[in-house]
N, CA, C and O atoms as a Maestro MAE file, in Angstrom:
{
 s_m_m2io_version
 :::
 2.0.0
}

f_m_ct {
 s_m_title
 :::
 protein
 m_atom[268] {
  # First column is atom index #
  i_m_mmod_type
  r_m_x_coord
  r_m_y_coord
  r_m_z_coord
  i_m_residue_number
  s_m_chain_name
  s_m_pdb_residue_name
  s_m_pdb_atom_name
  i_m_atomic_number
  :::
  1 25 -38.161 27.501 7.824 1 A "MET " " N  " 7
  2 3 -38.594 26.640 6.788 1 A "MET " " CA " 6
  3 2 -37.513 26.474 5.637 1 A "MET " " C  " 6
  4 15 -37.344 25.384 5.091 1 A "MET " " O  " 8
  5 25 -36.842 27.527 5.320 2 A "PHE " " N  " 7
  6 3 -35.800 27.416 4.293 2 A "PHE " " CA " 6
  7 2 -34.484 27.104 4.908 2 A "PHE " " C  " 6
  8 15 -34.219 27.496 6.044 2 A "PHE " " O  " 8
  9 25 -33.620 26.385 4.167 3 A "PRO " " N  " 7
  10 3 -32.306 25.959 4.708 3 A "PRO " " CA " 6
  11 2 -31.451 27.169 4.962 3 A "PRO " " C  " 6
  12 15 -31.589 28.198 4.301 3 A "PRO " " O  " 8
  13 25 -30.582 27.040 5.907 4 A "GLU " " N  " 7
  14 3 -29.705 28.166 6.253 4 A "GLU " " CA " 6
  15 2 -28.580 28.322 5.212 4 A "GLU " " C  " 6
  16 15 -28.035 29.406 5.002 4 A "GLU " " O  " 8
  17 25 -28.265 27.191 4.575 5 A "LYS " " N  " 7
  18 3 -27.181 27.208 3.521 5 A "LYS " " CA " 6
  19 2 -27.738 26.848 2.201 5 A "LYS " " C  " 6
  20 15 -28.701 26.089 2.092 5 A "LYS " " O  " 8
  21 25 -27.129 27.397 1.190 6 A "SER " " N  " 7
  22 3 -27.583 27.086 -0.187 6 A "SER " " CA " 6
  23 2 -27.280 25.594 -0.506 6 A "SER " " C  " 6
  24 15 -26.399 25.016 0.130 6 A "SER " " O  " 8
  25 25 -27.951 24.991 -1.424 7 A "ILE " " N  " 7
  26 3 -27.628 23.682 -1.850 7 A "ILE " " CA " 6
  27 2 -26.202 23.554 -2.378 7 A "ILE " " C  " 6
  28 15 -25.521 22.564 -2.108 7 A "ILE " " O  " 8
  29 25 -25.756 24.550 -3.123 8 A "GLN " " N  " 7
  30 3 -24.399 24.618 -3.646 8 A "GLN " " CA " 6
  31 2 -23.395 24.618 -2.542 8 A "GLN " " C  " 6
  32 15 -22.395 23.909 -2.659 8 A "GLN " " O  " 8
  33 25 -23.575 25.346 -1.490 9 A "THR " " N  " 7
  34 3 -22.721 25.381 -0.289 9 A "THR " " CA " 6
  35 2 -22.627 24.027 0.343 9 A "THR " " C  " 6
  36 15 -21.537 23.545 0.655 9 A "THR " " O  " 8
  37 25 -23.777 23.406 0.535 10 A "ILE " " N  " 7
  38 3 -23.860 22.082 1.136 10 A "ILE " " CA " 6
  39 2 -23.041 21.039 0.315 10 A "ILE " " C  " 6
  40 15 -22.238 20.276 0.852 10 A "ILE " " O  " 8
  41 25 -23.294 21.058 -1.000 11 A "LYS " " N  " 7
  42 3 -22.544 20.172 -1.921 11 A "LYS " " CA " 6
  43 2 -21.021 20.368 -1.809 11 A "LYS " " C  " 6
  44 15 -20.266 19.400 -1.715 11 A "LYS " " O  " 8
  45 25 -20.591 21.628 -1.821 12 A "GLU " " N  " 7
  46 3 -19.181 21.867 -1.765 12 A "GLU " " CA " 6
  47 2 -18.546 21.399 -0.429 12 A "GLU " " C  " 6
  48 15 -17.416 20.910 -0.418 12 A "GLU " " O  " 8
  49 25 -19.265 21.549 0.667 13 A "GLU " " N  " 7
  50 3 -18.777 21.112 1.972 13 A "GLU " " CA " 6
  51 2 -18.753 19.570 2.020 13 A "GLU " " C  " 6
  52 15 -17.852 18.976 2.613 13 A "GLU " " O  " 8
  53 25 -19.747 18.940 1.392 14 A "ALA " " N  " 7
  54 3 -19.799 17.485 1.457 14 A "ALA " " CA " 6
  55 2 -18.675 16.867 0.656 14 A "ALA " " C  " 6
  56 15 -18.078 15.863 1.043 14 A "ALA " " O  " 8
  57 25 -18.396 17.526 -0.520 15 A "LEU " " N  " 7
  58 3 -17.351 17.016 -1.428 15 A "LEU " " CA " 6
  59 2 -15.940 17.347 -0.900 15 A "LEU " " C  " 6
  60 15 -14.960 16.717 -1.299 15 A "LEU " " O  " 8
  61 25 -15.852 18.321 -0.017 16 A "ALA " " N  " 7
  62 3 -14.507 18.716 0.500 16 A "ALA " " CA " 6
  63 2 -14.072 17.883 1.701 16 A "ALA " " C  " 6
  64 15 -12.904 17.919 2.089 16 A "ALA " " O  " 8
  65 25 -15.000 17.136 2.290 17 A "LYS " " N  " 7
  66 3 -14.596 16.321 3.457 17 A "LYS " " CA " 6
  67 2 -13.713 15.283 3.040 17 A "LYS " " C  " 6
  68 15 -13.864 14.701 1.966 17 A "LYS " " O  " 8
  69 25 -12.702 14.999 3.929 18 A "GLN " " N  " 7
  70 3 -11.738 14.022 3.601 18 A "GLN " " CA " 6
  71 2 -12.135 12.706 4.362 18 A "GLN " " C  " 6
  72 15 -12.176 12.644 5.590 18 A "GLN " " O  " 8
  73 25 -12.407 11.720 3.572 19 A "THR " " N  " 7
  74 3 -12.722 10.402 4.101 19 A "THR " " CA " 6
  75 2 -11.865 9.342 3.523 19 A "THR " " C  " 6
  76 15 -11.453 9.427 2.366 19 A "THR " " O  " 8
  77 25 -11.583 8.329 4.311 20 A "GLY " " N  " 7
  78 3 -10.755 7.242 3.769 20 A "GLY " " CA " 6
  79 2 -11.606 6.125 3.100 20 A "GLY " " C  " 6
  80 15 -12.835 6.153 3.161 20 A "GLY " " O  " 8
  81 25 -10.975 5.219 2.509 21 A "VAL " " N  " 7
  82 3 -11.622 4.116 1.815 21 A "VAL " " CA " 6
  83 2 -10.917 2.827 2.323 21 A "VAL " " C  " 6
  84 15 -9.699 2.683 2.208 21 A "VAL " " O  " 8
  85 25 -11.712 1.912 2.879 22 A "ALA " " N  " 7
  86 3 -11.158 0.606 3.273 22 A "ALA " " CA " 6
  87 2 -11.032 -0.277 2.004 22 A "ALA " " C  " 6
  88 15 -11.958 -0.335 1.195 22 A "ALA " " O  " 8
  89 25 -9.939 -0.924 1.849 23 A "VAL " " N  " 7
  90 3 -9.682 -1.707 0.663 23 A "VAL " " CA " 6
  91 2 -9.202 -3.131 1.102 23 A "VAL " " C  " 6
  92 15 -8.358 -3.278 1.986 23 A "VAL " " O  " 8
  93 25 -9.739 -4.082 0.491 24 A "LYS " " N  " 7
  94 3 -9.331 -5.470 0.742 24 A "LYS " " CA " 6
  95 2 -8.550 -5.926 -0.534 24 A "LYS " " C  " 6
  96 15 -9.083 -5.841 -1.640 24 A "LYS " " O  " 8
  97 25 -7.286 -6.409 -0.372 25 A "VAL " " N  " 7
  98 3 -6.495 -6.720 -1.496 25 A "VAL " " CA " 6
  99 2 -5.710 -8.039 -1.255 25 A "VAL " " C  " 6
  100 15 -5.342 -8.348 -0.122 25 A "VAL " " O  " 8
  101 25 -5.476 -8.772 -2.293 26 A "TYR " " N  " 7
  102 3 -4.661 -10.000 -2.198 26 A "TYR " " CA " 6
  103 2 -3.284 -9.670 -2.739 26 A "TYR " " C  " 6
  104 15 -3.121 -9.046 -3.788 26 A "TYR " " O  " 8
  105 25 -2.283 -10.127 -1.956 27 A "PHE " " N  " 7
  106 3 -0.911 -10.014 -2.408 27 A "PHE " " CA " 6
  107 2 -0.316 -11.371 -2.632 27 A "PHE " " C  " 6
  108 15 -0.590 -12.304 -1.877 27 A "PHE " " O  " 8
  109 25 0.491 -11.500 -3.654 28 A "ALA " " N  " 7
  110 3 1.143 -12.784 -3.943 28 A "ALA " " CA " 6
  111 2 2.025 -13.124 -2.703 28 A "ALA " " C  " 6
  112 15 2.469 -12.226 -1.988 28 A "ALA " " O  " 8
  113 25 2.257 -14.384 -2.479 29 A "PRO " " N  " 7
  114 3 3.004 -14.802 -1.303 29 A "PRO " " CA " 6
  115 2 4.357 -14.060 -1.113 29 A "PRO " " C  " 6
  116 15 4.661 -13.636 0.002 29 A "PRO " " O  " 8
  117 25 5.154 -13.902 -2.160 30 A "ARG " " N  " 7
  118 3 6.460 -13.203 -2.035 30 A "ARG " " CA " 6
  119 2 6.298 -11.775 -1.636 30 A "ARG " " C  " 6
  120 15 7.121 -11.250 -0.886 30 A "ARG " " O  " 8
  121 25 5.250 -11.113 -2.116 31 A "ILE " " N  " 7
  122 3 5.037 -9.695 -1.703 31 A "ILE " " CA " 6
  123 2 4.510 -9.647 -0.281 31 A "ILE " " C  " 6
  124 15 4.893 -8.762 0.484 31 A "ILE " " O  " 8
  125 25 3.641 -10.575 0.093 32 A "ALA " " N  " 7
  126 3 3.126 -10.663 1.448 32 A "ALA " " CA " 6
  127 2 4.266 -10.846 2.461 32 A "ALA " " C  " 6
  128 15 4.303 -10.184 3.498 32 A "ALA " " O  " 8
  129 25 5.194 -11.758 2.137 33 A "ARG " " N  " 7
  130 3 6.333 -12.005 3.049 33 A "ARG " " CA " 6
  131 2 7.228 -10.756 3.175 33 A "ARG " " C  " 6
  132 15 7.654 -10.423 4.280 33 A "ARG " " O  " 8
  133 25 7.518 -10.065 2.062 34 A "ALA " " N  " 7
  134 3 8.300 -8.879 2.108 34 A "ALA " " CA " 6
  135 2 7.605 -7.740 2.859 34 A "ALA " " C  " 6
  136 15 8.239 -6.943 3.551 34 A "ALA " " O  " 8
  137 25 6.303 -7.694 2.700 35 A "LEU " " N  " 7
  138 3 5.479 -6.684 3.435 35 A "LEU " " CA " 6
  139 2 5.466 -6.920 4.921 35 A "LEU " " C  " 6
  140 15 5.564 -5.998 5.730 35 A "LEU " " O  " 8
  141 25 5.339 -8.215 5.262 36 A "ASN " " N  " 7
  142 3 5.387 -8.633 6.656 36 A "ASN " " CA " 6
  143 2 6.727 -8.271 7.312 36 A "ASN " " C  " 6
  144 15 6.768 -7.758 8.431 36 A "ASN " " O  " 8
  145 25 7.790 -8.542 6.612 37 A "GLN " " N  " 7
  146 3 9.205 -8.340 7.142 37 A "GLN " " CA " 6
  147 2 9.373 -6.887 7.291 37 A "GLN " " C  " 6
  148 15 9.821 -6.411 8.334 37 A "GLN " " O  " 8
  149 25 9.026 -6.159 6.274 38 A "ALA " " N  " 7
  150 3 9.238 -4.614 6.359 38 A "ALA " " CA " 6
  151 2 8.445 -3.999 7.514 38 A "ALA " " C  " 6
  152 15 8.950 -3.154 8.253 38 A "ALA " " O  " 8
  153 25 7.229 -4.429 7.648 39 A "ALA " " N  " 7
  154 3 6.367 -3.947 8.809 39 A "ALA " " CA " 6
  155 2 6.987 -4.340 10.120 39 A "ALA " " C  " 6
  156 15 7.078 -3.517 11.031 39 A "ALA " " O  " 8
  157 25 7.398 -5.526 10.236 40 A "ASP " " N  " 7
  158 3 7.991 -5.919 11.528 40 A "ASP " " CA " 6
  159 2 9.279 -5.122 11.803 40 A "ASP " " C  " 6
  160 15 9.490 -4.680 12.933 40 A "ASP " " O  " 8
  161 25 10.113 -4.939 10.828 41 A "GLU " " N  " 7
  162 3 11.374 -4.205 11.058 41 A "GLU " " CA " 6
  163 2 11.090 -2.732 11.437 41 A "GLU " " C  " 6
  164 15 11.947 -2.104 12.059 41 A "GLU " " O  " 8
  165 25 9.925 -2.163 11.087 42 A "ARG " " N  " 7
  166 3 9.589 -0.784 11.312 42 A "ARG " " CA " 6
  167 2 8.636 -0.648 12.457 42 A "ARG " " C  " 6
  168 15 8.206 0.463 12.766 42 A "ARG " " O  " 8
  169 25 8.278 -1.761 13.118 43 A "ASN " " N  " 7
  170 3 7.297 -1.785 14.197 43 A "ASN " " CA " 6
  171 2 5.974 -1.094 13.803 43 A "ASN " " C  " 6
  172 15 5.431 -0.269 14.538 43 A "ASN " " O  " 8
  173 25 5.502 -1.462 12.645 44 A "MET " " N  " 7
  174 3 4.227 -0.919 12.175 44 A "MET " " CA " 6
  175 2 3.337 -2.078 11.699 44 A "MET " " C  " 6
  176 15 3.799 -3.201 11.497 44 A "MET " " O  " 8
  177 25 2.060 -1.765 11.530 45 A "SER " " N  " 7
  178 3 1.183 -2.804 10.948 45 A "SER " " CA " 6
  179 2 1.336 -2.825 9.393 45 A "SER " " C  " 6
  180 15 1.740 -1.839 8.776 45 A "SER " " O  " 8
  181 25 1.029 -3.880 8.855 46 A "GLU " " N  " 7
  182 3 1.041 -4.066 7.420 46 A "GLU " " CA " 6
  183 2 0.122 -3.014 6.808 46 A "GLU " " C  " 6
  184 15 0.480 -2.402 5.801 46 A "GLU " " O  " 8
  185 25 -0.999 -2.801 7.365 47 A "GLU " " N  " 7
  186 3 -1.973 -1.796 6.864 47 A "GLU " " CA " 6
  187 2 -1.296 -0.402 6.789 47 A "GLU " " C  " 6
  188 15 -1.402 0.299 5.782 47 A "GLU " " O  " 8
  189 25 -0.584 -0.015 7.910 48 A "GLU " " N  " 7
  190 3 0.059 1.307 7.826 48 A "GLU " " CA " 6
  191 2 1.144 1.383 6.729 48 A "GLU " " C  " 6
  192 15 1.278 2.389 6.031 48 A "GLU " " O  " 8
  193 25 1.886 0.319 6.610 49 A "LEU " " N  " 7
  194 3 2.942 0.260 5.575 49 A "LEU " " CA " 6
  195 2 2.382 0.320 4.164 49 A "LEU " " C  " 6
  196 15 2.935 1.016 3.312 49 A "LEU " " O  " 8
  197 25 1.333 -0.369 3.910 50 A "VAL " " N  " 7
  198 3 0.677 -0.360 2.562 50 A "VAL " " CA " 6
  199 2 0.221 1.006 2.257 50 A "VAL " " C  " 6
  200 15 0.412 1.493 1.143 50 A "VAL " " O  " 8
  201 25 -0.417 1.690 3.272 51 A "SER " " N  " 7
  202 3 -0.930 3.051 2.990 51 A "SER " " CA " 6
  203 2 0.191 3.957 2.617 51 A "SER " " C  " 6
  204 15 0.044 4.737 1.676 51 A "SER " " O  " 8
  205 25 1.315 3.902 3.300 52 A "ILE " " N  " 7
  206 3 2.466 4.702 2.981 52 A "ILE " " CA " 6
  207 2 3.032 4.364 1.581 52 A "ILE " " C  " 6
  208 15 3.316 5.262 0.788 52 A "ILE " " O  " 8
  209 25 3.184 3.096 1.300 53 A "ALA " " N  " 7
  210 3 3.660 2.674 0.004 53 A "ALA " " CA " 6
  211 2 2.809 3.094 -1.123 53 A "ALA " " C  " 6
  212 15 3.309 3.547 -2.152 53 A "ALA " " O  " 8
  213 25 1.518 2.954 -0.959 54 A "VAL " " N  " 7
  214 3 0.601 3.412 -2.089 54 A "VAL " " CA " 6
  215 2 0.683 4.954 -2.280 54 A "VAL " " C  " 6
  216 15 0.708 5.451 -3.406 54 A "VAL " " O  " 8
  217 25 0.723 5.671 -1.170 55 A "GLU " " N  " 7
  218 3 0.796 7.134 -1.243 55 A "GLU " " CA " 6
  219 2 2.046 7.566 -1.939 55 A "GLU " " C  " 6
  220 15 2.011 8.453 -2.791 55 A "GLU " " O  " 8
  221 25 3.198 6.931 -1.579 56 A "GLU " " N  " 7
  222 3 4.478 7.297 -2.252 56 A "GLU " " CA " 6
  223 2 4.454 6.918 -3.668 56 A "GLU " " C  " 6
  224 15 5.028 7.656 -4.469 56 A "GLU " " O  " 8
  225 25 3.870 5.878 -4.068 57 A "TRP " " N  " 7
  226 3 3.749 5.462 -5.490 57 A "TRP " " CA " 6
  227 2 2.905 6.490 -6.259 57 A "TRP " " C  " 6
  228 15 3.246 6.861 -7.383 57 A "TRP " " O  " 8
  229 25 1.823 6.941 -5.659 58 A "LEU " " N  " 7
  230 3 0.924 7.870 -6.336 58 A "LEU " " CA " 6
  231 2 1.657 9.270 -6.510 58 A "LEU " " C  " 6
  232 15 1.477 9.954 -7.517 58 A "LEU " " O  " 8
  233 25 2.466 9.643 -5.508 59 A "VAL " " N  " 7
  234 3 3.252 10.882 -5.675 59 A "VAL " " CA " 6
  235 2 4.302 10.661 -6.724 59 A "VAL " " C  " 6
  236 15 4.487 11.556 -7.549 59 A "VAL " " O  " 8
  237 25 5.019 9.538 -6.774 60 A "LEU " " N  " 7
  238 3 6.038 9.274 -7.729 60 A "LEU " " CA " 6
  239 2 5.480 9.267 -9.163 60 A "LEU " " C  " 6
  240 15 6.138 9.748 -10.085 60 A "LEU " " O  " 8
  241 25 4.304 8.737 -9.345 61 A "LYS " " N  " 7
  242 3 3.705 8.692 -10.710 61 A "LYS " " CA " 6
  243 2 2.925 9.961 -11.078 61 A "LYS " " C  " 6
  244 15 2.371 10.052 -12.174 61 A "LYS " " O  " 8
  245 25 2.880 10.963 -10.142 62 A "GLY " " N  " 7
  246 3 2.185 12.186 -10.470 62 A "GLY " " CA " 6
  247 2 0.725 12.239 -10.246 62 A "GLY " " C  " 6
  248 15 0.090 13.221 -10.633 62 A "GLY " " O  " 8
  249 25 0.146 11.243 -9.642 63 A "TYR " " N  " 7
  250 3 -1.293 11.193 -9.404 63 A "TYR " " CA " 6
  251 2 -1.684 12.040 -8.125 63 A "TYR " " C  " 6
  252 15 -2.832 12.451 -7.957 63 A "TYR " " O  " 8
  253 25 -0.679 12.266 -7.261 64 A "LEU " " N  " 7
  254 3 -0.916 12.910 -6.025 64 A "LEU " " CA " 6
  255 2 0.196 13.931 -5.770 64 A "LEU " " C  " 6
  256 15 1.372 13.611 -5.946 64 A "LEU " " O  " 8
  257 25 -0.152 15.138 -5.364 65 A "LYS " " N  " 7
  258 3 0.907 16.138 -5.044 65 A "LYS " " CA " 6
  259 2 1.290 16.088 -3.605 65 A "LYS " " C  " 6
  260 15 0.403 15.899 -2.772 65 A "LYS " " O  " 8
  261 25 2.509 16.237 -3.243 66 A "THR " " N  " 7
  262 3 2.949 16.260 -1.886 66 A "THR " " CA " 6
  263 2 2.450 17.524 -1.216 66 A "THR " " C  " 6
  264 15 2.257 18.551 -1.866 66 A "THR " " O  " 8
  265 25 2.245 17.441 0.086 67 A "VAL " " N  " 7
  266 3 1.681 18.595 0.858 67 A "VAL " " CA " 6
  267 2 2.875 19.290 1.488 67 A "VAL " " C  " 6
  268 15 2.708 20.288 2.190 67 A "VAL " " O  " 8
  :::
 }
 m_bond[267] {
  # First column is bond index #
  i_m_from
  i_m_to
  i_m_order
  :::
  1 1 2 1
  2 2 3 1
  3 3 4 2
  4 3 5 1
  5 5 6 1
  6 6 7 1
  7 7 8 2
  8 7 9 1
  9 9 10 1
  10 10 11 1
  11 11 12 2
  12 11 13 1
  13 13 14 1
  14 14 15 1
  15 15 16 2
  16 15 17 1
  17 17 18 1
  18 18 19 1
  19 19 20 2
  20 19 21 1
  21 21 22 1
  22 22 23 1
  23 23 24 2
  24 23 25 1
  25 25 26 1
  26 26 27 1
  27 27 28 2
  28 27 29 1
  29 29 30 1
  30 30 31 1
  31 31 32 2
  32 31 33 1
  33 33 34 1
  34 34 35 1
  35 35 36 2
  36 35 37 1
  37 37 38 1
  38 38 39 1
  39 39 40 2
  40 39 41 1
  41 41 42 1
  42 42 43 1
  43 43 44 2
  44 43 45 1
  45 45 46 1
  46 46 47 1
  47 47 48 2
  48 47 49 1
  49 49 50 1
  50 50 51 1
  51 51 52 2
  52 51 53 1
  53 53 54 1
  54 54 55 1
  55 55 56 2
  56 55 57 1
  57 57 58 1
  58 58 59 1
  59 59 60 2
  60 59 61 1
  61 61 62 1
  62 62 63 1
  63 63 64 2
  64 63 65 1
  65 65 66 1
  66 66 67 1
  67 67 68 2
  68 67 69 1
  69 69 70 1
  70 70 71 1
  71 71 72 2
  72 71 73 1
  73 73 74 1
  74 74 75 1
  75 75 76 2
  76 75 77 1
  77 77 78 1
  78 78 79 1
  79 79 80 2
  80 79 81 1
  81 81 82 1
  82 82 83 1
  83 83 84 2
  84 83 85 1
  85 85 86 1
  86 86 87 1
  87 87 88 2
  88 87 89 1
  89 89 90 1
  90 90 91 1
  91 91 92 2
  92 91 93 1
  93 93 94 1
  94 94 95 1
  95 95 96 2
  96 95 97 1
  97 97 98 1
  98 98 99 1
  99 99 100 2
  100 99 101 1
  101 101 102 1
  102 102 103 1
  103 103 104 2
  104 103 105 1
  105 105 106 1
  106 106 107 1
  107 107 108 2
  108 107 109 1
  109 109 110 1
  110 110 111 1
  111 111 112 2
  112 111 113 1
  113 113 114 1
  114 114 115 1
  115 115 116 2
  116 115 117 1
  117 117 118 1
  118 118 119 1
  119 119 120 2
  120 119 121 1
  121 121 122 1
  122 122 123 1
  123 123 124 2
  124 123 125 1
  125 125 126 1
  126 126 127 1
  127 127 128 2
  128 127 129 1
  129 129 130 1
  130 130 131 1
  131 131 132 2
  132 131 133 1
  133 133 134 1
  134 134 135 1
  135 135 136 2
  136 135 137 1
  137 137 138 1
  138 138 139 1
  139 139 140 2
  140 139 141 1
  141 141 142 1
  142 142 143 1
  143 143 144 2
  144 143 145 1
  145 145 146 1
  146 146 147 1
  147 147 148 2
  148 147 149 1
  149 149 150 1
  150 150 151 1
  151 151 152 2
  152 151 153 1
  153 153 154 1
  154 154 155 1
  155 155 156 2
  156 155 157 1
  157 157 158 1
  158 158 159 1
  159 159 160 2
  160 159 161 1
  161 161 162 1
  162 162 163 1
  163 163 164 2
  164 163 165 1
  165 165 166 1
  166 166 167 1
  167 167 168 2
  168 167 169 1
  169 169 170 1
  170 170 171 1
  171 171 172 2
  172 171 173 1
  173 173 174 1
  174 174 175 1
  175 175 176 2
  176 175 177 1
  177 177 178 1
  178 178 179 1
  179 179 180 2
  180 179 181 1
  181 181 182 1
  182 182 183 1
  183 183 184 2
  184 183 185 1
  185 185 186 1
  186 186 187 1
  187 187 188 2
  188 187 189 1
  189 189 190 1
  190 190 191 1
  191 191 192 2
  192 191 193 1
  193 193 194 1
  194 194 195 1
  195 195 196 2
  196 195 197 1
  197 197 198 1
  198 198 199 1
  199 199 200 2
  200 199 201 1
  201 201 202 1
  202 202 203 1
  203 203 204 2
  204 203 205 1
  205 205 206 1
  206 206 207 1
  207 207 208 2
  208 207 209 1
  209 209 210 1
  210 210 211 1
  211 211 212 2
  212 211 213 1
  213 213 214 1
  214 214 215 1
  215 215 216 2
  216 215 217 1
  217 217 218 1
  218 218 219 1
  219 219 220 2
  220 219 221 1
  221 221 222 1
  222 222 223 1
  223 223 224 2
  224 223 225 1
  225 225 226 1
  226 226 227 1
  227 227 228 2
  228 227 229 1
  229 229 230 1
  230 230 231 1
  231 231 232 2
  232 231 233 1
  233 233 234 1
  234 234 235 1
  235 235 236 2
  236 235 237 1
  237 237 238 1
  238 238 239 1
  239 239 240 2
  240 239 241 1
  241 241 242 1
  242 242 243 1
  243 243 244 2
  244 243 245 1
  245 245 246 1
  246 246 247 1
  247 247 248 2
  248 247 249 1
  249 249 250 1
  250 250 251 1
  251 251 252 2
  252 251 253 1
  253 253 254 1
  254 254 255 1
  255 255 256 2
  256 255 257 1
  257 257 258 1
  258 258 259 1
  259 259 260 2
  260 259 261 1
  261 261 262 1
  262 262 263 1
  263 263 264 2
  264 263 265 1
  265 265 266 1
  266 266 267 1
  267 267 268 2
  :::
 }
}
């Protein structure tokens, strides 16, 4: 009848899960062209490249620590 885990434990586990967030964004044409060129040169998708670029910017600005 009673839960096997405490509510606090369940909350901690739920908040600790790593999930991604899908984002839809508009880029100005000059940025979109540069992004497309960079992705093509690296044989990656634009989505992969944007994810890397945003992560590096967050690290550079101190919002995210490197692992």
